[in-house]
C-alpha positions in Angstrom: 37.4 28.7 60.6 39.4 26.0 58.4 38.5 22.4 58.0 41.1 19.9 58.6 40.0 18.1 55.1 38.5 19.7 52.4 35.0 17.8 52.8 32.7 20.3 50.0 35.8 19.7 47.7 35.7 16.0 47.9 31.8 16.2 47.8 31.8 18.1 44.5 34.8 15.7 43.3 32.7 13.1 43.8 29.6 14.5 42.0 31.5 15.4 39.1 32.9 11.5 38.9 29.3 10.3 38.8 28.5 12.7 36.3 31.2 11.6 33.9 30.9 7.6 34.9 27.3 7.2 34.7 26.7 7.4 30.9 30.3 5.1 30.6 28.7 2.3 33.3 24.7 2.7 31.8 26.5 1.9 28.4 28.6 -1.4 30.0 24.9 -2.3 31.9 23.0 -1.7 28.5 25.8 -3.7 26.3 24.3 -7.1 28.1 20.8 -6.2 27.3 18.3 -7.7 24.2 17.4 -4.4 21.6 14.0 -4.8 23.5 15.5 -4.0 26.6 17.8 -1.4 25.4 14.8 0.5 24.1 11.7 0.3 26.7 15.0 0.2 29.5 17.7 2.0 28.7 18.5 2.9 32.4 17.8 -0.2 34.5 20.2 -3.2 35.1 19.5 -6.1 32.9 17.0 -8.7 33.9 18.9 -11.3 31.6 22.6 -11.0 30.9 23.0 -11.2 27.5 26.8 -12.0 27.2 26.9 -13.3 23.7 26.1 -9.9 22.2 30.2 -9.4 22.8 30.8 -12.8 20.9 28.3 -11.6 18.1 29.5 -7.7 17.5 33.1 -9.3 17.3 32.4 -11.7 15.1 29.7 -9.7 12.7 32.0 -6.5 12.8 34.9 -7.8 12.5 36.6 -6.0 15.0 39.8 -8.0 15.4 40.6 -6.3 12.3 40.0 -3.3 12.9 41.5 -3.6 16.2 44.3 -4.5 14.7 44.7 -1.9 12.3 44.0 1.0 14.7 46.5 -0.7 17.1 49.2 -0.1 14.3 48.1 3.5 13.1 48.1 4.7 17.1 51.2 2.9 17.9 53.3 4.0 14.9 51.7 7.7 15.4 52.9 7.8 19.0 56.3 6.3 18.2 57.0 8.8 15.4 55.7 12.1 17.1 57.6 11.3 20.3 60.9 10.3 18.0 60.7 13.7 16.2 58.7 16.2 18.5 61.7 15.4 21.3 64.6 16.2 18.7 62.9 19.2 18.0 61.7 20.3 21.3 65.9 19.6 21.9 67.2 22.1 19.4 64.3 24.6 20.2 65.3 24.6 23.7 69.1 24.2 23.6 70.4 25.8 20.5 70.6 29.3 19.9 70.5 30.3 16.0 68.7 32.6 13.9 65.2 31.3 13.3 65.3 29.5 16.2 62.4 31.0 17.7 60.4 31.6 14.0 60.6 27.8 14.2 58.7 27.2 17.6 56.3 29.7 16.7 55.3 28.0 13.6 54.9 25.0 15.6 52.7 26.7 18.2 50.8 28.1 15.5 49.6 24.5 14.2 47.7 24.6 17.9 45.3 27.2 16.5 44.5 25.9 13.2 42.5 22.6 13.4 43.7 20.2 11.6 39.7 19.2 10.0 40.4 22.4 8.0 42.8 21.2 6.1 41.0 17.8 4.9 40.7 18.7 1.2 44.5 19.8 0.3 45.3 16.5 2.4 43.3 14.6 0.5 44.9 15.8 -3.0 48.1 15.5 -1.0 47.8 12.0 0.0 46.1 10.8 -3.7 48.7 12.6 -5.8 51.2 10.6 -3.3 49.1 6.9 -4.1 48.4 6.9 -0.4 44.7 6.2 -0.3 43.1 3.5 0.9 46.2 3.2 3.1 47.2 3.4 7.0 50.1 5.2 6.0 48.3 8.0 5.6 46.2 8.3 8.5 49.7 7.7 10.4 51.3 10.7 8.9 48.3 12.7 9.4 47.9 12.1 13.0 51.5 12.0 13.5 51.9 16.0 11.6 48.9 17.0 13.6 50.3 15.9 17.1 53.4 17.5 16.8 52.4 21.2 18.1 50.8 20.1 21.3 54.1 18.0 22.1 56.5 20.1 20.9 54.8 22.5 22.9 55.0 21.0 26.3 58.3 19.1 25.5 60.4 22.8 24.9 59.3 23.8 28.3 59.9 20.4 29.7 63.7 20.4 28.5 64.0 23.5 29.5 63.6 22.9 33.2 66.5 20.5 32.9 69.6 22.0 34.4 72.2 22.4 31.5 75.0 21.0 34.4 73.9 17.5 33.6 74.4 18.3 29.8 78.0 19.8 30.1 79.1 17.4 32.5 78.2 15.1 29.3 79.8 17.0 26.8 83.2 16.7 29.1 82.6 12.9 28.8 83.2 13.0 25.5 79.2 12.2 24.9 78.0 13.9 21.4 75.1 16.3 20.7 72.4 13.3 20.1 74.2 10.6 23.2 73.7 14.0 25.2 70.0 14.2 24.2 69.4 9.9 24.0 71.4 9.1 27.2 70.1 12.2 28.9 67.4 14.5 28.2 65.2 11.7 27.2 65.4 9.9 30.7 64.7 13.3 32.4 62.0 14.2 30.5 60.2 10.8 30.8 56.9 12.3 32.5 56.4 14.3 30.0 56.6 11.6 27.2 54.2 9.6 29.3 51.6 12.7 29.0 52.6 13.0 25.0 52.2 8.9 24.4 48.7 9.0 26.2 47.5 12.3 24.7 48.4 10.6 20.9 47.7 7.4 21.3 44.0 8.6 23.0 43.7 11.0 20.0 44.8 8.7 16.8 42.8 5.7 18.7 39.6 7.7 18.5 40.5 8.8 14.9 37.2 9.3 12.8 37.4 12.0 10.1 40.8 11.2 8.3 40.1 7.2 8.4 36.4 7.7 6.9 37.7 10.1 4.5 41.0 8.3 3.3 40.2 4.4 3.9 37.5 2.4 1.8 38.7 -0.9 2.0 36.6 -2.5 4.9 40.1 -4.4 5.9 41.9 -1.6 6.2 39.5 0.9 8.3 40.0 1.6 11.8 37.7 0.5 14.6 36.1 3.8 14.8 34.6 3.8 11.4 34.4 -0.2 11.2 32.0 -0.1 14.2 29.5 1.8 12.1 28.4 -1.1 10.2 25.9 -1.8 13.2 24.0 1.7 12.3 22.0 1.4 9.3 20.1 4.0 7.4 16.2 3.5 9.1 17.5 1.3 12.2 20.5 0.9 14.6 21.7 -2.5 16.1 22.2 -1.4 19.7 22.7 -4.7 21.0 25.5 -4.8 18.6 26.8 -1.5 18.4 27.1 -1.0 22.6 29.2 -4.3 23.3 31.7 -3.6 20.2 32.0 0.4 21.9 32.7 -1.4 25.2 35.8 -3.3 23.4 36.9 -0.1 21.2 37.3 1.6 24.8 39.3 -1.0 26.8 42.7 -0.3 25.1 42.5 3.1 25.9 41.7 3.0 29.9 44.0 0.2 30.1 46.8 2.6 28.1 45.7 5.3 29.9 45.8 3.7 33.4 49.8 2.3 32.3 50.9 5.1 31.6 49.5 7.5 34.1 51.3 5.0 36.6 54.3 5.7 34.7 54.1 9.6 34.8 53.2 9.5 38.7 56.1 7.3 39.4 58.6 9.1 37.0 57.6 12.5 38.7 57.8 11.6 42.3 61.0 9.9 41.8 62.3 13.0 40.3 61.1 15.1 43.0 62.5 12.4 45.5 66.2 13.2 43.6 66.3 16.8 43.0 
């Protein structure tokens, strides 16, 4: 007997959603409590709402400066990854030359090796380039680490684009770069949205390399900056939790906007085809 609606699937998905969202919701409620309330009753609603926790965390934690630094790193790395990965994917997917597959396999090899394993040589390299304590060092590392998966995703997406569209552009006198810019990029916007989402979230939440490469408090990213609320013997939970809520808001907003764009482009392409 087949059910008209997959009620069991809905129930299972709802349970997974509750399990995934409950810690986030509880963190938001705890961010409005004072320190004794967080320690004594962490899973209850606040008896008194301390909205001043956010202003105190914002000022004492220097969150504005950290957010600016993180935004610079995230946006710059996303732009670099999208530009270079899309060009590399276009060449690999459309041009036949000796070493084509070898270059592609070299990109895929980057997926098998965690970037953290190369922390020591990367630190030495940045020191030799005089880029320690510079946001450019973190931007370069995040850009390089995001290329492998981005190229892998875009190559397969470009190969699904009909070649007739490119041939029509060539007949109209377009160059290879013009074809890439005006034909390929508009057609792969859904995959570019996916690349942008994944790399933005990865760069925004990045902790390891900013921790070892950035020492100046004025140049730290927000993932490292919120550690100022964590002490050796105690943690200011009433300030750390509001800071974490502020930190995750930009990623939620970017994900919501980019997801709508991704779905819109995907459905538009389906209608046209």
